[in-house]
N, CA, C and O atoms as CSV, one atom per row, in Angstrom:
chain,resi,resn,atom,element,x,y,z
A,1,MET,N,N,47.388,-95.424,189.543
A,1,MET,CA,C,46.827,-94.212,188.965
A,1,MET,C,C,45.363,-94.492,188.627
A,1,MET,O,O,45.050,-95.414,187.873
A,2,ASN,N,N,44.483,-93.687,189.195
A,2,ASN,CA,C,43.049,-93.836,188.962
A,2,ASN,C,C,42.545,-92.554,188.309
A,2,ASN,O,O,42.059,-91.655,188.995
A,3,ILE,N,N,42.659,-92.470,186.995
A,3,ILE,CA,C,42.284,-91.276,186.238
A,3,ILE,C,C,40.894,-91.472,185.650
A,3,ILE,O,O,40.567,-92.541,185.135
A,4,LYS,N,N,40.077,-90.418,185.735
A,4,LYS,CA,C,38.756,-90.461,185.112
A,4,LYS,C,C,38.481,-89.092,184.500
A,4,LYS,O,O,39.104,-88.105,184.892
A,5,PRO,N,N,37.560,-89.020,183.550
A,5,PRO,CA,C,37.245,-87.731,182.926
A,5,PRO,C,C,36.717,-86.725,183.949
A,5,PRO,O,O,36.144,-87.093,184.975
A,6,ILE,N,N,36.925,-85.452,183.641
A,6,ILE,CA,C,36.364,-84.384,184.462
A,6,ILE,C,C,35.074,-83.953,183.771
A,6,ILE,O,O,35.100,-83.390,182.677
A,7,ARG,N,N,33.938,-84.228,184.430
A,7,ARG,CA,C,32.640,-83.954,183.812
A,7,ARG,C,C,31.879,-82.808,184.467
A,7,ARG,O,O,30.941,-82.268,183.881
A,8,ASN,N,N,32.285,-82.433,185.691
A,8,ASN,CA,C,31.558,-81.383,186.409
A,8,ASN,C,C,32.492,-80.716,187.412
A,8,ASN,O,O,33.669,-81.060,187.522
A,9,TYR,N,N,31.933,-79.751,188.141
A,9,TYR,CA,C,32.749,-78.978,189.078
A,9,TYR,C,C,33.323,-79.856,190.193
A,9,TYR,O,O,34.462,-79.652,190.610
A,10,ASP,N,N,32.551,-80.824,190.675
A,10,ASP,CA,C,33.059,-81.704,191.734
A,10,ASP,C,C,34.246,-82.527,191.247
A,10,ASP,O,O,35.216,-82.717,191.980
A,11,ASP,N,N,34.169,-83.018,190.006
A,11,ASP,CA,C,35.296,-83.744,189.424
A,11,ASP,C,C,36.516,-82.832,189.296
A,11,ASP,O,O,37.646,-83.244,189.554
A,12,LEU,N,N,36.266,-81.594,188.895
A,12,LEU,CA,C,37.355,-80.632,188.755
A,12,LEU,C,C,38.020,-80.379,190.098
A,12,LEU,O,O,39.247,-80.378,190.199
A,13,ARG,N,N,37.216,-80.166,191.121
A,13,ARG,CA,C,37.755,-79.922,192.458
A,13,ARG,C,C,38.575,-81.117,192.949
A,13,ARG,O,O,39.638,-80.944,193.546
A,14,ALA,N,N,38.085,-82.306,192.698
A,14,ALA,CA,C,38.819,-83.513,193.108
A,14,ALA,C,C,40.139,-83.628,192.342
A,14,ALA,O,O,41.157,-84.024,192.910
A,15,ALA,N,N,40.120,-83.283,191.065
A,15,ALA,CA,C,41.351,-83.326,190.270
A,15,ALA,C,C,42.376,-82.328,190.804
A,15,ALA,O,O,43.564,-82.637,190.888
A,16,PHE,N,N,41.912,-81.130,191.165
A,16,PHE,CA,C,42.820,-80.132,191.736
A,16,PHE,C,C,43.393,-80.604,193.072
A,16,PHE,O,O,44.575,-80.398,193.346
A,17,GLU,N,N,42.576,-81.224,193.890
A,17,GLU,CA,C,43.052,-81.733,195.186
A,17,GLU,C,C,44.126,-82.794,194.982
A,17,GLU,O,O,45.147,-82.796,195.669
A,18,ARG,N,N,43.887,-83.691,194.037
A,18,ARG,CA,C,44.890,-84.738,193.771
A,18,ARG,C,C,46.153,-84.119,193.186
A,18,ARG,O,O,47.263,-84.506,193.549
A,19,LEU,N,N,45.987,-83.163,192.286
A,19,LEU,CA,C,47.139,-82.495,191.685
A,19,LEU,C,C,47.971,-81.799,192.748
A,19,LEU,O,O,49.200,-81.841,192.707
A,20,GLU,N,N,47.311,-81.169,193.687
A,20,GLU,CA,C,48.031,-80.488,194.764
A,20,GLU,C,C,48.847,-81.485,195.587
A,20,GLU,O,O,49.952,-81.171,196.030
A,21,ALA,N,N,48.305,-82.678,195.789
A,21,ALA,CA,C,48.989,-83.694,196.583
A,21,ALA,C,C,50.233,-84.243,195.888
A,21,ALA,O,O,51.184,-84.650,196.556
A,22,ILE,N,N,50.237,-84.258,194.554
A,22,ILE,CA,C,51.363,-84.871,193.821
A,22,ILE,C,C,52.162,-83.850,193.020
A,22,ILE,O,O,52.996,-84.230,192.199
A,23,PHE,N,N,51.924,-82.571,193.244
A,23,PHE,CA,C,52.525,-81.524,192.419
A,23,PHE,C,C,54.052,-81.565,192.416
A,23,PHE,O,O,54.662,-81.237,191.398
A,24,GLN,N,N,54.671,-81.945,193.492
A,24,GLN,CA,C,56.133,-81.983,193.572
A,24,GLN,C,C,56.702,-83.368,193.251
A,24,GLN,O,O,57.811,-83.697,193.672
A,25,ALA,N,N,55.953,-84.166,192.517
A,25,ALA,CA,C,56.398,-85.525,192.191
A,25,ALA,C,C,57.707,-85.497,191.404
A,25,ALA,O,O,57.932,-84.627,190.563
A,26,GLU,N,N,58.542,-86.450,191.696
A,26,GLU,CA,C,59.842,-86.557,191.028
A,26,GLU,C,C,59.656,-87.075,189.607
A,26,GLU,O,O,58.894,-88.013,189.372
A,27,ALA,N,N,60.354,-86.457,188.669
A,27,ALA,CA,C,60.251,-86.843,187.255
A,27,ALA,C,C,60.525,-88.328,187.088
A,27,ALA,O,O,61.396,-88.892,187.751
A,28,GLY,N,N,59.772,-88.951,186.195
A,28,GLY,CA,C,59.963,-90.361,185.896
A,28,GLY,C,C,59.178,-91.298,186.788
A,28,GLY,O,O,59.233,-92.514,186.609
A,29,THR,N,N,58.447,-90.753,187.748
A,29,THR,CA,C,57.652,-91.599,188.643
A,29,THR,C,C,56.213,-91.690,188.131
A,29,THR,O,O,55.788,-90.918,187.271
A,30,ALA,N,N,55.488,-92.643,188.679
A,30,ALA,CA,C,54.078,-92.803,188.305
A,30,ALA,C,C,53.278,-91.560,188.710
A,30,ALA,O,O,52.349,-91.159,188.010
A,31,GLU,N,N,53.642,-90.961,189.833
A,31,GLU,CA,C,52.937,-89.749,190.262
A,31,GLU,C,C,53.196,-88.583,189.311
A,31,GLU,O,O,52.301,-87.772,189.075
A,32,ALA,N,N,54.403,-88.490,188.766
A,32,ALA,CA,C,54.710,-87.435,187.790
A,32,ALA,C,C,53.882,-87.644,186.526
A,32,ALA,O,O,53.387,-86.681,185.939
A,33,ASP,N,N,53.730,-88.896,186.108
A,33,ASP,CA,C,52.894,-89.196,184.937
A,33,ASP,C,C,51.442,-88.823,185.222
A,33,ASP,O,O,50.764,-88.234,184.380
A,34,GLU,N,N,50.978,-89.173,186.409
A,34,GLU,CA,C,49.601,-88.840,186.801
A,34,GLU,C,C,49.410,-87.321,186.811
A,34,GLU,O,O,48.373,-86.817,186.380
A,35,MET,N,N,50.410,-86.604,187.302
A,35,MET,CA,C,50.331,-85.148,187.343
A,35,MET,C,C,50.172,-84.580,185.934
A,35,MET,O,O,49.348,-83.690,185.721
A,36,GLU,N,N,50.944,-85.079,184.973
A,36,GLU,CA,C,50.847,-84.597,183.594
A,36,GLU,C,C,49.456,-84.844,183.011
A,36,GLU,O,O,48.898,-83.984,182.330
A,37,VAL,N,N,48.908,-86.017,183.281
A,37,VAL,CA,C,47.574,-86.354,182.773
A,37,VAL,C,C,46.524,-85.454,183.419
A,37,VAL,O,O,45.628,-84.963,182.733
A,38,LEU,N,N,46.623,-85.234,184.718
A,38,LEU,CA,C,45.663,-84.368,185.408
A,38,LEU,C,C,45.725,-82.939,184.889
A,38,LEU,O,O,44.689,-82.306,184.686
A,39,VAL,N,N,46.920,-82.432,184.675
A,39,VAL,CA,C,47.068,-81.072,184.145
A,39,VAL,C,C,46.376,-80.962,182.794
A,39,VAL,O,O,45.681,-79.979,182.535
A,40,THR,N,N,46.553,-81.943,181.945
A,40,THR,CA,C,45.927,-81.938,180.627
A,40,THR,C,C,44.405,-81.987,180.752
A,40,THR,O,O,43.702,-81.228,180.086
A,41,LEU,N,N,43.898,-82.871,181.596
A,41,LEU,CA,C,42.447,-82.969,181.786
A,41,LEU,C,C,41.862,-81.660,182.329
A,41,LEU,O,O,40.802,-81.221,181.882
A,42,ILE,N,N,42.544,-81.045,183.279
A,42,ILE,CA,C,42.072,-79.785,183.857
A,42,ILE,C,C,42.075,-78.683,182.811
A,42,ILE,O,O,41.119,-77.913,182.714
A,43,GLU,N,N,43.149,-78.603,182.024
A,43,GLU,CA,C,43.223,-77.577,180.977
A,43,GLU,C,C,42.093,-77.722,179.968
A,43,GLU,O,O,41.484,-76.727,179.577
A,44,VAL,N,N,41.810,-78.940,179.547
A,44,VAL,CA,C,40.741,-79.180,178.576
A,44,VAL,C,C,39.387,-78.790,179.159
A,44,VAL,O,O,38.593,-78.116,178.503
A,45,TYR,N,N,39.127,-79.214,180.393
A,45,TYR,CA,C,37.846,-78.885,181.028
A,45,TYR,C,C,37.686,-77.372,181.171
A,45,TYR,O,O,36.635,-76.821,180.843
A,46,GLU,N,N,38.740,-76.699,181.664
A,46,GLU,CA,C,38.646,-75.254,181.881
A,46,GLU,C,C,38.515,-74.482,180.567
A,46,GLU,O,O,37.771,-73.504,180.499
A,47,SER,N,N,39.221,-74.906,179.537
A,47,SER,CA,C,39.111,-74.181,178.265
A,47,SER,C,C,37.715,-74.340,177.659
A,47,SER,O,O,37.237,-73.451,176.955
A,48,LYS,N,N,37.074,-75.458,177.930
A,48,LYS,CA,C,35.719,-75.680,177.420
A,48,LYS,C,C,34.672,-74.933,178.245
A,48,LYS,O,O,33.743,-74.352,177.683
A,49,HIS,N,N,34.811,-74.941,179.557
A,49,HIS,CA,C,33.785,-74.379,180.430
A,49,HIS,C,C,34.062,-72.950,180.899
A,49,HIS,O,O,33.139,-72.239,181.297
A,50,TYR,N,N,35.305,-72.535,180.853
A,50,TYR,CA,C,35.677,-71.189,181.296
A,50,TYR,C,C,36.612,-70.545,180.284
A,50,TYR,O,O,37.745,-70.205,180.624
A,51,PRO,N,N,36.161,-70.373,179.056
A,51,PRO,CA,C,37.069,-69.833,178.029
A,51,PRO,C,C,37.459,-68.389,178.344
A,51,PRO,O,O,36.672,-67.609,178.880
A,52,ILE,N,N,38.687,-68.069,177.995
A,52,ILE,CA,C,39.178,-66.702,178.142
A,52,ILE,C,C,39.271,-66.123,176.744
A,52,ILE,O,O,40.069,-66.570,175.920
A,53,HIS,N,N,38.446,-65.128,176.492
A,53,HIS,CA,C,38.415,-64.520,175.175
A,53,HIS,C,C,39.486,-63.446,175.082
A,53,HIS,O,O,39.785,-62.778,176.071
A,54,PRO,N,N,40.062,-63.277,173.903
A,54,PRO,CA,C,41.091,-62.244,173.768
A,54,PRO,C,C,40.499,-60.855,174.000
A,54,PRO,O,O,39.331,-60.596,173.713
A,55,ALA,N,N,41.331,-59.989,174.520
A,55,ALA,CA,C,40.901,-58.611,174.777
A,55,ALA,C,C,40.678,-57.889,173.456
A,55,ALA,O,O,41.313,-58.195,172.446
A,56,THR,N,N,39.769,-56.930,173.484
A,56,THR,CA,C,39.582,-56.074,172.312
A,56,THR,C,C,40.732,-55.071,172.273
A,56,THR,O,O,41.411,-54.878,173.281
A,57,PRO,N,N,40.961,-54.434,171.136
A,57,PRO,CA,C,42.015,-53.416,171.077
A,57,PRO,C,C,41.817,-52.313,172.124
A,57,PRO,O,O,42.790,-51.848,172.719
A,58,ILE,N,N,40.574,-51.893,172.352
A,58,ILE,CA,C,40.301,-50.836,173.331
A,58,ILE,C,C,40.653,-51.324,174.733
A,58,ILE,O,O,41.250,-50.584,175.515
A,59,GLU,N,N,40.288,-52.563,175.054
A,59,GLU,CA,C,40.640,-53.119,176.363
A,59,GLU,C,C,42.152,-53.187,176.530
A,59,GLU,O,O,42.671,-52.912,177.612
A,60,ALA,N,N,42.860,-53.551,175.466
A,60,ALA,CA,C,44.329,-53.617,175.529
A,60,ALA,C,C,44.923,-52.231,175.787
A,60,ALA,O,O,45.851,-52.087,176.583
A,61,ILE,N,N,44.390,-51.224,175.117
A,61,ILE,CA,C,44.888,-49.855,175.311
A,61,ILE,C,C,44.591,-49.394,176.738
A,61,ILE,O,O,45.462,-48.826,177.397
A,62,LYS,N,N,43.384,-49.631,177.216
A,62,LYS,CA,C,43.018,-49.205,178.569
A,62,LYS,C,C,43.835,-49.949,179.625
A,62,LYS,O,O,44.199,-49.368,180.648
A,63,PHE,N,N,44.122,-51.218,179.386
A,63,PHE,CA,C,44.967,-51.976,180.306
A,63,PHE,C,C,46.361,-51.364,180.351
A,63,PHE,O,O,46.935,-51.182,181.425
A,64,CYS,N,N,46.898,-51.049,179.181
A,64,CYS,CA,C,48.217,-50.411,179.104
A,64,CYS,C,C,48.203,-49.083,179.850
A,64,CYS,O,O,49.133,-48.772,180.593
A,65,MET,N,N,47.153,-48.307,179.651
A,65,MET,CA,C,47.038,-47.017,180.340
A,65,MET,C,C,47.057,-47.219,181.849
A,65,MET,O,O,47.748,-46.501,182.571
A,66,ASP,N,N,46.301,-48.193,182.316
A,66,ASP,CA,C,46.232,-48.470,183.743
A,66,ASP,C,C,47.599,-48.908,184.284
A,66,ASP,O,O,48.044,-48.425,185.325
A,67,GLN,N,N,48.254,-49.821,183.573
A,67,GLN,CA,C,49.535,-50.345,184.022
A,67,GLN,C,C,50.636,-49.288,184.037
A,67,GLN,O,O,51.517,-49.312,184.896
A,68,GLN,N,N,50.581,-48.361,183.081
A,68,GLN,CA,C,51.636,-47.356,182.963
A,68,GLN,C,C,51.236,-46.002,183.561
A,68,GLN,O,O,52.001,-45.040,183.499
A,69,GLY,N,N,50.039,-45.937,184.135
A,69,GLY,CA,C,49.584,-44.692,184.740
A,69,GLY,C,C,49.385,-43.574,183.726
A,69,GLY,O,O,49.674,-42.411,184.009
A,70,LEU,N,N,48.890,-43.930,182.543
A,70,LEU,CA,C,48.706,-42.949,181.469
A,70,LEU,C,C,47.296,-42.372,181.484
A,70,LEU,O,O,46.353,-43.004,181.960
A,71,THR,N,N,47.175,-41.175,180.960
A,71,THR,CA,C,45.869,-40.534,180.781
A,71,THR,C,C,45.561,-40.510,179.283
A,71,THR,O,O,46.408,-40.850,178.457
A,72,ALA,N,N,44.351,-40.106,178.954
A,72,ALA,CA,C,43.968,-39.992,177.544
A,72,ALA,C,C,44.890,-39.002,176.832
A,72,ALA,O,O,45.231,-39.198,175.666
A,73,ARG,N,N,45.282,-37.963,177.518
A,73,ARG,CA,C,46.192,-36.969,176.918
A,73,ARG,C,C,47.535,-37.608,176.525
A,73,ARG,O,O,48.151,-37.212,175.536
A,74,ASP,N,N,47.978,-38.593,177.306
A,74,ASP,CA,C,49.244,-39.276,176.999
A,74,ASP,C,C,49.169,-40.086,175.709
A,74,ASP,O,O,50.204,-40.434,175.141
A,75,LEU,N,N,47.963,-40.388,175.240
A,75,LEU,CA,C,47.794,-41.168,174.013
A,75,LEU,C,C,47.827,-40.306,172.751
A,75,LEU,O,O,47.905,-40.840,171.644
A,76,GLU,N,N,47.770,-39.008,172.900
A,76,GLU,CA,C,47.708,-38.121,171.738
A,76,GLU,C,C,48.865,-38.320,170.750
A,76,GLU,O,O,48.621,-38.273,169.544
A,77,PRO,N,N,50.101,-38.538,171.190
A,77,PRO,CA,C,51.173,-38.766,170.208
A,77,PRO,C,C,50.968,-40.038,169.370
A,77,PRO,O,O,51.519,-40.160,168.276
A,78,TYR,N,N,50.192,-40.960,169.880
A,78,TYR,CA,C,50.000,-42.246,169.203
A,78,TYR,C,C,48.713,-42.295,168.389
A,78,TYR,O,O,48.649,-42.973,167.364
A,79,ILE,N,N,47.682,-41.573,168.849
A,79,ILE,CA,C,46.372,-41.648,168.212
A,79,ILE,C,C,45.988,-40.355,167.498
A,79,ILE,O,O,45.388,-40.389,166.424
A,80,GLY,N,N,46.328,-39.240,168.083
A,80,GLY,CA,C,45.979,-37.951,167.485
A,80,GLY,C,C,45.371,-37.019,168.524
A,80,GLY,O,O,45.523,-37.231,169.727
A,81,ALA,N,N,44.691,-36.000,168.054
A,81,ALA,CA,C,44.101,-34.987,168.933
A,81,ALA,C,C,43.175,-35.609,169.969
A,81,ALA,O,O,42.728,-36.746,169.817
A,82,SER,N,N,42.893,-34.849,171.025
A,82,SER,CA,C,42.101,-35.369,172.141
A,82,SER,C,C,40.734,-35.877,171.704
A,82,SER,O,O,40.244,-36.864,172.252
A,83,GLY,N,N,40.111,-35.223,170.730
A,83,GLY,CA,C,38.821,-35.692,170.234
A,83,GLY,C,C,38.920,-37.071,169.612
A,83,GLY,O,O,38.041,-37.911,169.804
A,84,ARG,N,N,39.978,-37.301,168.874
A,84,ARG,CA,C,40.181,-38.606,168.238
A,84,ARG,C,C,40.481,-39.670,169.307
A,84,ARG,O,O,39.980,-40.791,169.223
A,85,VAL,N,N,41.287,-39.323,170.295
A,85,VAL,CA,C,41.573,-40.261,171.385
A,85,VAL,C,C,40.267,-40.663,172.058
A,85,VAL,O,O,40.032,-41.845,172.311
A,86,SER,N,N,39.423,-39.687,172.347
A,86,SER,CA,C,38.139,-39.947,172.986
A,86,SER,C,C,37.273,-40.862,172.131
A,86,SER,O,O,36.656,-41.796,172.645
A,87,GLU,N,N,37.225,-40.600,170.835
A,87,GLU,CA,C,36.430,-41.443,169.933
A,87,GLU,C,C,36.943,-42.875,169.927
A,87,GLU,O,O,36.150,-43.817,169.946
A,88,VAL,N,N,38.246,-43.048,169.901
A,88,VAL,CA,C,38.831,-44.396,169.897
A,88,VAL,C,C,38.507,-45.105,171.206
A,88,VAL,O,O,38.045,-46.246,171.195
A,89,LEU,N,N,38.747,-44.436,172.339
A,89,LEU,CA,C,38.519,-45.066,173.638
A,89,LEU,C,C,37.050,-45.382,173.898
A,89,LEU,O,O,36.738,-46.285,174.673
A,90,ASN,N,N,36.151,-44.647,173.259
A,90,ASN,CA,C,34.716,-44.906,173.407
A,90,ASN,C,C,34.167,-45.832,172.326
A,90,ASN,O,O,32.962,-46.081,172.277
A,91,GLY,N,N,35.038,-46.342,171.465
A,91,GLY,CA,C,34.616,-47.290,170.442
A,91,GLY,C,C,33.889,-46.679,169.265
A,91,GLY,O,O,33.268,-47.397,168.482
A,92,LYS,N,N,33.954,-45.365,169.125
A,92,LYS,CA,C,33.268,-44.705,168.019
A,92,LYS,C,C,34.152,-44.589,166.781
A,92,LYS,O,O,33.662,-44.282,165.694
A,93,ARG,N,N,35.439,-44.829,166.939
A,93,ARG,CA,C,36.372,-44.762,165.820
A,93,ARG,C,C,37.335,-45.939,165.956
A,93,ARG,O,O,37.819,-46.246,167.046
A,94,GLY,N,N,37.596,-46.580,164.839
A,94,GLY,CA,C,38.545,-47.682,164.842
A,94,GLY,C,C,39.975,-47.175,164.775
A,94,GLY,O,O,40.226,-45.998,164.519
A,95,LEU,N,N,40.894,-48.079,165.008
A,95,LEU,CA,C,42.309,-47.745,164.919
A,95,LEU,C,C,42.772,-47.856,163.476
A,95,LEU,O,O,42.434,-48.818,162.786
A,96,SER,N,N,43.535,-46.888,163.020
A,96,SER,CA,C,44.142,-46.973,161.690
A,96,SER,C,C,45.434,-47.770,161.831
A,96,SER,O,O,45.923,-47.985,162.940
A,97,LEU,N,N,45.980,-48.205,160.703
A,97,LEU,CA,C,47.239,-48.940,160.743
A,97,LEU,C,C,48.369,-48.096,161.319
A,97,LEU,O,O,49.224,-48.614,162.038
A,98,SER,N,N,48.381,-46.800,161.009
A,98,SER,CA,C,49.439,-45.952,161.554
A,98,SER,C,C,49.288,-45.797,163.070
A,98,SER,O,O,50.289,-45.755,163.784
A,99,MET,N,N,48.051,-45.713,163.569
A,99,MET,CA,C,47.830,-45.651,165.021
A,99,MET,C,C,48.327,-46.939,165.677
A,99,MET,O,O,49.002,-46.908,166.705
A,100,ILE,N,N,47.982,-48.067,165.065
A,100,ILE,CA,C,48.394,-49.368,165.597
A,100,ILE,C,C,49.908,-49.447,165.675
A,100,ILE,O,O,50.451,-49.882,166.690
A,101,LYS,N,N,50.596,-49.035,164.626
A,101,LYS,CA,C,52.061,-49.075,164.622
A,101,LYS,C,C,52.637,-48.177,165.704
A,101,LYS,O,O,53.558,-48.576,166.416
A,102,ARG,N,N,52.095,-46.949,165.837
A,102,ARG,CA,C,52.612,-46.035,166.862
A,102,ARG,C,C,52.335,-46.564,168.275
A,102,ARG,O,O,53.195,-46.459,169.149
A,103,LEU,N,N,51.151,-47.129,168.506
A,103,LEU,CA,C,50.842,-47.694,169.821
A,103,LEU,C,C,51.756,-48.872,170.142
A,103,LEU,O,O,52.202,-49.034,171.278
A,104,HIS,N,N,52.025,-49.684,169.136
A,104,HIS,CA,C,52.918,-50.826,169.332
A,104,HIS,C,C,54.351,-50.353,169.615
A,104,HIS,O,O,54.983,-50.793,170.575
A,105,ASP,N,N,54.843,-49.461,168.772
A,105,ASP,CA,C,56.224,-48.995,168.925
A,105,ASP,C,C,56.419,-48.169,170.196
A,105,ASP,O,O,57.416,-48.329,170.899
A,106,GLY,N,N,55.461,-47.285,170.486
A,106,GLY,CA,C,55.624,-46.372,171.612
A,106,GLY,C,C,55.248,-46.943,172.962
A,106,GLY,O,O,55.910,-46.656,173.959
A,107,LEU,N,N,54.195,-47.747,173.014
A,107,LEU,CA,C,53.705,-48.260,174.296
A,107,LEU,C,C,53.913,-49.764,174.446
A,107,LEU,O,O,53.574,-50.345,175.477
A,108,ARG,N,N,54.471,-50.388,173.412
A,108,ARG,CA,C,54.757,-51.821,173.411
A,108,ARG,C,C,53.507,-52.684,173.596
A,108,ARG,O,O,53.560,-53.746,174.216
A,109,ILE,N,N,52.384,-52.213,173.051
A,109,ILE,CA,C,51.168,-53.026,173.051
A,109,ILE,C,C,51.312,-54.016,171.893
A,109,ILE,O,O,51.563,-53.600,170.762
A,110,PRO,N,N,51.160,-55.306,172.151
A,110,PRO,CA,C,51.355,-56.299,171.085
A,110,PRO,C,C,50.409,-56.078,169.902
A,110,PRO,O,O,49.245,-55.715,170.074
A,111,TYR,N,N,50.939,-56.306,168.705
A,111,TYR,CA,C,50.110,-56.202,167.507
A,111,TYR,C,C,48.889,-57.105,167.605
A,111,TYR,O,O,47.798,-56.729,167.175
A,112,GLU,N,N,49.072,-58.302,168.174
A,112,GLU,CA,C,47.966,-59.247,168.277
A,112,GLU,C,C,46.795,-58.638,169.034
A,112,GLU,O,O,45.638,-58.873,168.684
A,113,SER,N,N,47.088,-57.856,170.070
A,113,SER,CA,C,46.034,-57.222,170.854
A,113,SER,C,C,45.385,-56.081,170.087
A,113,SER,O,O,44.169,-55.898,170.142
A,114,LEU,N,N,46.196,-55.318,169.375
A,114,LEU,CA,C,45.677,-54.163,168.652
A,114,LEU,C,C,44.898,-54.564,167.392
A,114,LEU,O,O,44.070,-53.798,166.900
A,115,LEU,N,N,45.165,-55.754,166.882
A,115,LEU,CA,C,44.494,-56.217,165.677
A,115,LEU,C,C,43.391,-57.241,165.976
A,115,LEU,O,O,42.765,-57.755,165.048
A,116,ALA,N,N,43.147,-57.540,167.245
A,116,ALA,CA,C,42.150,-58.547,167.616
A,116,ALA,C,C,40.787,-58.163,167.034
A,116,ALA,O,O,40.339,-57.024,167.163
A,117,GLY,N,N,40.158,-59.113,166.407
A,117,GLY,CA,C,38.830,-58.888,165.839
A,117,GLY,C,C,38.835,-58.151,164.514
A,117,GLY,O,O,37.775,-57.844,163.969
A,118,ALA,N,N,40.021,-57.866,163.989
A,118,ALA,CA,C,40.087,-57.129,162.712
A,118,ALA,C,C,39.839,-58.031,161.534
A,118,ALA,O,O,39.859,-57.575,160.391
């Protein structure tokens, strides 16, 4: 096993190539141990250099709308009149706790997404 830190994109690419070669390693072998170490090194490098930030509540709502084929009018039971829906979707009005609860219960949007940045 020849493990070294991942310091740049070329190191990352080489780590992925090696990981691909040993990905089906049998548990308990040296290659399986190497695979675990490579996965950890890759995860650390990627989280540092390519962080994924949590979605904002508006992004979560819009994603849900896209996935479920909903329109702004479909949000009225959860948010209120069309003007209020528009204000929320345009970021001019925040979500109230009752809106958050209705969106969570009715559309199954996770509380974590609806409360992000609160």
